[in-house]
Each structure stands twice: as structure tokens, then as C-alpha cells.
C-alpha positions as CSV (number, residue, x, y, z in Angstrom):
1,M,60.7,46.2,0.0
2,S,63.9,47.0,-1.7
3,V,63.7,47.7,-5.5
4,S,67.3,48.7,-5.9
5,T,68.1,46.1,-8.6
6,Q,64.6,45.4,-9.9
7,C,65.1,47.8,-12.8
8,N,67.8,45.4,-14.2
9,I,66.3,42.0,-13.4
10,Y,63.8,41.9,-16.3
11,D,65.5,44.1,-18.9
12,N,65.7,42.1,-22.1
13,K,64.7,38.9,-20.3
14,D,62.2,36.3,-21.2
15,I,59.4,35.6,-18.6
16,L,56.8,32.9,-18.7
17,I,53.7,32.7,-16.4
18,T,51.7,29.5,-16.1
19,G,48.0,30.0,-15.6
20,G,48.6,33.5,-17.0
21,T,45.0,34.3,-18.0
22,G,43.8,34.2,-14.4
23,S,43.4,37.2,-12.1
24,F,47.0,37.2,-10.9
25,G,48.3,36.7,-14.5
26,H,46.3,39.8,-15.8
27,A,47.7,41.9,-13.0
28,F,51.3,40.6,-13.3
29,V,51.4,41.1,-17.1
30,S,50.0,44.6,-16.9
31,M,52.1,45.8,-14.0
32,T,55.4,44.2,-15.3
33,L,55.0,45.6,-18.8
34,E,54.3,49.1,-17.3
35,K,57.3,49.0,-14.9
36,Y,59.9,46.9,-16.7
37,T,61.2,46.1,-20.2
38,P,61.2,42.4,-20.7
39,R,62.0,41.0,-24.2
40,R,59.1,38.5,-24.0
41,L,56.3,37.8,-21.6
42,V,54.8,34.4,-22.4
43,I,51.3,33.5,-21.1
44,Y,51.0,29.8,-20.8
45,S,47.5,28.4,-20.1
46,R,45.1,25.8,-21.4
47,D,42.0,28.0,-22.0
48,E,42.0,29.3,-25.6
49,M,39.0,31.6,-25.1
50,K,40.6,33.3,-22.1
51,Q,43.8,33.7,-24.2
52,W,41.9,35.1,-27.1
53,E,40.2,37.7,-24.8
54,M,43.4,38.6,-23.1
55,A,45.3,39.0,-26.4
56,K,43.0,41.8,-27.4
57,L,44.5,43.9,-24.6
58,Y,48.0,43.5,-26.0
59,V,47.4,43.4,-29.8
60,N,50.0,46.2,-30.3
61,D,52.6,44.9,-27.9
62,P,55.1,42.4,-29.5
63,R,56.5,41.5,-26.1
64,V,53.4,39.6,-25.1
65,R,53.1,36.0,-26.5
66,F,50.5,33.3,-25.9
67,F,51.2,29.6,-25.6
68,I,48.4,27.0,-25.3
69,G,49.4,24.3,-22.9
70,D,48.8,22.5,-19.6
71,V,51.2,22.0,-16.7
72,R,50.2,18.4,-16.8
73,D,51.9,18.1,-20.2
74,K,55.7,18.0,-19.6
75,E,56.6,17.9,-23.3
76,R,54.6,21.0,-24.0
77,L,56.2,22.8,-21.0
78,M,59.6,21.9,-22.4
79,R,58.7,23.6,-25.7
80,A,57.2,26.6,-24.0
81,L,60.3,27.1,-21.8
82,D,62.8,27.3,-24.6
83,G,64.8,30.5,-24.0
84,I,62.9,31.5,-20.8
85,D,64.8,33.2,-18.0
86,Y,62.2,33.5,-15.3
87,V,59.0,31.6,-14.5
88,V,56.0,32.6,-12.4
89,H,53.9,29.5,-11.5
90,A,50.3,30.6,-11.1
91,A,48.4,27.6,-12.6
92,A,46.3,25.7,-10.1
93,T,43.0,24.0,-9.4
94,K,42.0,26.3,-6.5
95,I,38.3,26.3,-5.7
96,V,38.0,24.4,-2.4
97,P,34.7,22.5,-3.1
98,T,35.8,21.6,-6.7
99,A,38.9,20.0,-5.3
100,E,37.0,18.1,-2.7
101,Y,34.7,16.6,-5.3
102,N,37.3,16.1,-8.0
103,P,40.4,15.1,-6.0
104,F,42.3,13.2,-8.8
105,E,42.1,16.3,-11.1
106,C,43.3,18.6,-8.3
107,V,46.3,16.3,-7.7
108,K,47.2,16.1,-11.4
109,T,47.4,19.9,-11.7
110,N,48.7,21.0,-8.4
111,V,51.1,18.2,-7.6
112,F,52.0,16.5,-10.9
113,G,52.0,19.9,-12.6
114,A,54.5,21.2,-10.1
115,M,56.7,18.2,-10.6
116,N,56.6,18.6,-14.4
117,L,57.4,22.3,-14.2
118,I,60.4,21.8,-11.8
119,D,61.8,19.1,-14.1
120,A,61.3,21.2,-17.3
121,C,62.7,24.4,-15.8
122,I,65.9,22.5,-14.7
123,D,66.3,20.8,-18.0
124,R,65.7,24.1,-20.0
125,G,68.1,26.1,-17.8
126,V,65.6,28.6,-16.4
127,K,67.3,30.9,-14.0
128,K,64.6,31.6,-11.4
129,V,61.1,30.2,-10.6
130,V,58.6,31.7,-8.2
131,A,55.5,29.6,-7.4
132,L,52.3,31.0,-5.9
133,S,51.0,29.4,-2.8
134,T,48.1,30.1,-0.5
135,D,47.2,30.5,3.2
136,K,45.4,27.1,2.8
137,A,48.8,25.4,2.5
138,S,49.6,26.0,6.1
139,A,48.0,23.3,8.3
140,P,45.7,22.3,5.5
141,A,42.1,21.1,6.2
142,N,41.1,20.5,2.6
143,L,42.6,18.8,-0.5
144,Y,43.4,22.1,-2.2
145,G,45.5,23.1,0.7
146,A,47.1,19.7,1.0
147,T,48.1,19.8,-2.7
148,K,49.5,23.3,-2.4
149,L,51.5,22.3,0.7
150,T,52.9,19.4,-1.3
151,S,53.6,21.8,-4.2
152,D,55.4,24.2,-1.8
153,K,57.6,21.3,-0.5
154,L,58.4,20.3,-4.1
155,F,59.5,23.7,-5.1
156,V,61.7,24.1,-2.0
157,A,63.3,20.7,-2.5
158,G,63.7,21.6,-6.2
159,N,66.8,23.6,-5.2
160,S,68.5,20.4,-4.0
161,Y,67.0,18.3,-6.8
162,A,68.5,20.7,-9.4
163,G,72.0,19.4,-8.5
164,L,74.7,21.1,-10.5
165,H,72.2,23.1,-12.5
166,D,71.7,26.8,-11.8
167,T,67.9,26.9,-11.6
168,I,66.6,28.2,-8.2
169,F,63.0,28.0,-6.8
170,S,61.1,29.9,-4.2
171,V,57.5,30.3,-3.1
172,V,55.2,33.3,-2.3
173,R,52.2,32.8,0.0
174,Y,49.2,35.1,0.7
175,G,45.5,35.0,1.3
176,N,42.2,35.8,-0.4
177,V,42.8,38.1,-3.4
178,M,40.3,40.9,-3.2
179,G,37.8,41.0,-6.1
180,S,39.4,38.1,-8.0
181,R,37.1,35.9,-10.1
182,G,35.4,33.2,-7.9
183,S,36.2,34.9,-4.6
184,I,33.9,36.1,-1.9
185,I,33.6,39.8,-2.9
186,P,32.3,39.2,-6.5
187,F,30.1,36.4,-5.1
188,F,28.4,38.7,-2.7
189,E,28.2,41.4,-5.4
190,S,26.4,39.0,-7.7
191,I,23.6,38.1,-5.2
192,K,23.3,41.3,-3.1
193,D,20.1,42.3,-4.8
194,Q,18.4,39.3,-3.4
195,G,18.6,40.9,0.0
196,V,20.2,38.0,1.8
197,L,23.8,37.0,1.9
198,P,24.8,33.5,3.0
199,I,27.4,33.4,5.8
200,T,29.1,30.1,6.6
201,D,29.9,31.1,10.2
202,D,29.7,34.5,11.8
203,R,33.1,33.9,13.5
204,M,35.0,33.2,10.2
205,T,38.0,35.4,9.3
206,R,40.1,35.6,6.2
207,F,43.3,37.3,5.0
208,M,42.8,40.0,2.4
209,I,45.3,41.1,-0.3
210,T,45.1,43.3,-3.4
211,L,46.4,41.9,-6.7
212,D,48.9,44.7,-6.8
213,A,50.4,43.7,-3.5
214,G,50.6,40.1,-4.7
215,V,52.5,41.1,-7.8
216,E,54.9,43.2,-5.8
217,L,55.7,40.3,-3.5
218,V,56.6,38.2,-6.6
219,W,58.9,40.9,-7.8
220,H,60.5,41.1,-4.4
221,A,61.0,37.3,-4.3
222,F,62.8,37.3,-7.7
223,E,65.2,40.0,-6.5
224,D,65.8,38.6,-3.0
225,M,65.7,34.8,-3.5
226,I,68.7,32.5,-2.9
227,G,66.5,29.4,-3.3
228,G,64.0,27.6,-1.1
229,E,62.4,30.6,0.7
230,I,58.7,30.9,1.3
231,Y,57.7,34.6,1.3
232,V,54.7,35.4,3.4
233,K,53.1,38.8,2.8
234,K,51.9,40.8,5.8
235,I,48.3,41.6,5.0
236,P,45.2,42.6,6.9
237,S,42.4,40.2,8.1
238,M,38.7,40.7,7.9
239,K,35.6,39.0,9.3
240,V,33.4,37.5,6.6
241,T,30.4,39.2,8.2
242,D,32.2,42.6,7.7
243,V,32.9,41.8,4.1
244,A,29.2,41.2,3.6
245,T,28.3,44.4,5.4
246,A,30.8,46.4,3.2
247,V,29.3,44.9,0.0
248,A,25.6,45.1,1.0
249,P,25.0,47.1,4.2
250,Q,21.2,46.7,3.9
251,A,21.2,42.9,3.2
252,K,20.4,40.3,5.8
253,Q,23.0,37.7,6.7
254,K,22.0,34.1,6.9
255,I,24.2,31.5,8.6
256,V,24.4,28.5,6.3
257,G,27.2,26.4,7.8
258,I,30.8,25.7,6.7
259,R,31.3,24.2,3.3
260,P,33.3,20.9,2.7
261,G,36.9,21.6,3.4
262,E,36.5,25.1,4.8
263,K,38.3,26.4,7.9
264,L,37.1,28.9,10.4
265,H,40.3,30.9,10.2
266,E,43.2,30.7,7.8
267,Q,46.8,30.4,8.7
268,M,49.9,31.3,6.8
269,I,52.7,30.4,9.3
270,G,52.2,27.7,11.9
271,E,54.1,27.0,15.1
272,E,56.1,24.3,13.5
273,D,57.5,26.8,11.0
274,A,58.4,29.4,13.6
275,Y,61.8,27.8,14.2
276,Y,62.8,28.7,10.6
277,T,60.9,32.0,10.1
278,Y,62.3,35.5,10.0
279,E,60.4,38.8,10.0
280,Y,61.0,41.8,7.8
281,P,59.1,45.1,7.5
282,E,56.5,44.0,5.0
283,H,56.7,40.2,5.0
284,F,58.0,37.0,6.7
285,K,60.3,34.5,5.2
286,I,60.1,30.7,6.1
287,L,63.6,29.3,5.3
288,P,64.1,25.8,4.0
289,V,65.0,23.1,6.6
290,I,67.1,21.0,4.3
291,H,70.9,21.3,4.1
292,E,70.9,23.7,7.1
293,W,69.8,26.5,4.7
294,A,67.6,27.9,7.5
295,T,70.8,29.2,9.2
296,D,72.3,30.6,6.0
297,P,73.1,34.3,6.5
298,N,72.7,35.0,2.7
299,R,69.1,33.8,3.1
300,I,68.4,35.5,6.4
301,K,69.9,38.8,5.4
302,D,68.6,41.5,7.9
303,G,65.6,39.4,9.1
304,K,64.7,39.0,12.8
305,K,63.8,35.5,14.0
306,V,60.2,35.2,15.2
307,H,59.6,34.0,18.8
308,E,59.1,30.3,19.6
309,G,55.4,29.3,19.2
310,F,54.8,32.1,16.7
311,N,51.6,31.7,14.6
312,Y,50.4,33.9,11.9
313,S,46.7,33.4,11.3
314,S,43.7,35.5,10.2
315,D,42.2,35.6,13.7
316,N,45.4,36.7,15.6
317,N,46.5,39.2,13.0
318,P,47.3,42.6,14.4
319,D,46.2,44.3,11.2
320,W,42.5,44.4,10.3
321,L,40.7,45.9,7.3
322,S,37.7,48.0,8.3
323,V,34.3,48.0,6.6
324,D,34.9,51.7,5.6
325,A,38.3,50.8,4.1
326,L,36.8,47.9,2.1
327,Q,33.9,50.1,0.8
328,S,36.4,52.7,-0.3
329,W,38.4,50.0,-2.2
330,L,35.2,48.6,-3.7
331,K,34.3,52.1,-5.1
332,S,37.8,52.6,-6.6
333,N,37.9,49.1,-8.2
334,E,34.2,48.6,-9.1
335,S,35.0,48.0,-12.8
336,K,37.5,45.3,-12.1
337,I,35.7,43.1,-9.5
338,G,35.1,39.6,-10.7
339,K,36.1,40.4,-14.3
340,I,39.4,38.6,-14.3
């Protein structure tokens, strides 16, 4: 991905990240402060204890600020966004079974929260907004995926909704973040000493991405975006049975059945989106269908249109992560797994 202008994008600019105390937020803040020189980097989230713990890491860095608030609270967002140039939207209710059993709460955060943020960013004159999505938003089979698909649509349409205002919105989409809190790797790590790992289905596959790669995709989106694009990172797949083998080679694997809302394989681009999807060396870009933006050369740039019927899912992916490669990653990142 090109980084030709990235050195200037964040210089002396104010950035806010919603849900900033989560796994992605920790990585984004650390990597952005190391690589760039923003004036302020504001972590907006509702958990005071997570903010208190995170603040210890940046006690001597005046650029890092913390703001207690919920994306459900539009007035609080308006206050937090005062003077902000760029926003990363990472706040979400994202655990699949939690969303299935608490659907109203999931909708309030993932849908109403997105609406609040779009309105507030336009009204506050924010320049660019990048929202984080998920593979579960493509052909969703669970409520979490359905709310994230709705959120994606809202952010894409936000570019039209903004009217004469200059705020532009785009989305980045990727799969399971390796080692993030609540994900499969730390779960297997936490129970591997029991000698048995539960496998929902031995055919199940998932996309795998490192936090670093996720942050780099957001950086690229901020540099490249015209408005309304959905950036889909090219990442490897892995069978869930191979993840279990990498974490605990000696443990037995017990098939326990698919959980409510789970899919056998995840998809990031479906056939319906192929008409508007372009390929680049390290990612795909789904262009917006409204206002004929999908044919805009400024959005297409040097992309190559994918073939009709194209589908990008975790089972037909040409790139696969091996057991050895994951074990090597586990060894290098042992101290970080499940911690944030």
C-alpha cells in the first residue's frame, strides 16, 4: 500500500477513536503515536477502568487524551468531537452469542451508535471517518453481522447524507483478529491444560489477521478514500482444527456443534458485490452503488475489476496460514495474547 502522503496526514491533527480501549484501539494508538505526530489522539469509550489502565501506558505523553462516553449518547459525541479532524469508529457490541441473546442492546450500539456518530461528525465538521467492519457483515447469518452490515450501509450513505458538508466516510472490513481479547486463540489458550478443546465443526474456517495489519489498512483508507469505499484486506484463512492444533498439539478435539448465529465459513465479499469490486495488490475495494460512484475513476484508481460471480470467503481463499506459521506467531506474541 502506498504511504507517500501518510507522513503529512496526521501531522498536528486531532484524531478520535471510539471504543479506543479495545484490542484495535490499543494497537492503533501505539502504532500511530510511534509513526506519526498527531496533536491529539482521543480515546472515547464507556469503560472507566479500561481507560484508567490504558492511561498508565501514556502518562508522559500529552498527546493522548481520554473521554468517557457512549456512542449511544449523541450529545456526548458532539462534545468529544469538538476540534477533531479524523475519526476511527471501533466501538461495537461484537460477541456473536451476546448479540443473539441481547438483540436490543446490539442494535442500540451498532446501528443507533453509527447513526449518532455520522450526524455528530457532519455537524462538527470532521474531515474523514473510517469505520471498522467485519467479515460477518457479508451475507450475515447472525444479528451481529446484520447490524454491522447496516452500519456499513449507513457509513457509505453518509457521504450523500452529508450534503454540502465536507465530511467523508469509508469502511474497512477484515476477519478474526489473532490473539484479541475474546477471540478463539486466547480461548483455546485458557483451557488447553484441560486436555480437550471444543470444536464447533471440523470443517469450519476463519479469516485471520494481525492487529498491525488491521491498523495499516485503516491508515491506507484515510490516505486513499474519496468516500463510500469498503476496503477489504487480503488475509489468510485457517481451519479451526488447525488453530487448535497450533495452540495445543497434544490436546484432544471434541466436536460440540455450531453456536447460535455461527457460520461454517466467513465471507468478506459476496457475488452481489462483485459488480462493484476492484482488486489491488494487498486489498479489494467495494465501491458504493449510489450516485454511480462505482464507476468513478477517482475511486477506482488503478484497481482491476473482479470477475462476475467473484466471492471472497474463508474456504475458497488462495492464501492459508499453516500450523507452523501460527505457532511461530504465538511464540513471538505470547505476552500480548488475550491481554487487550
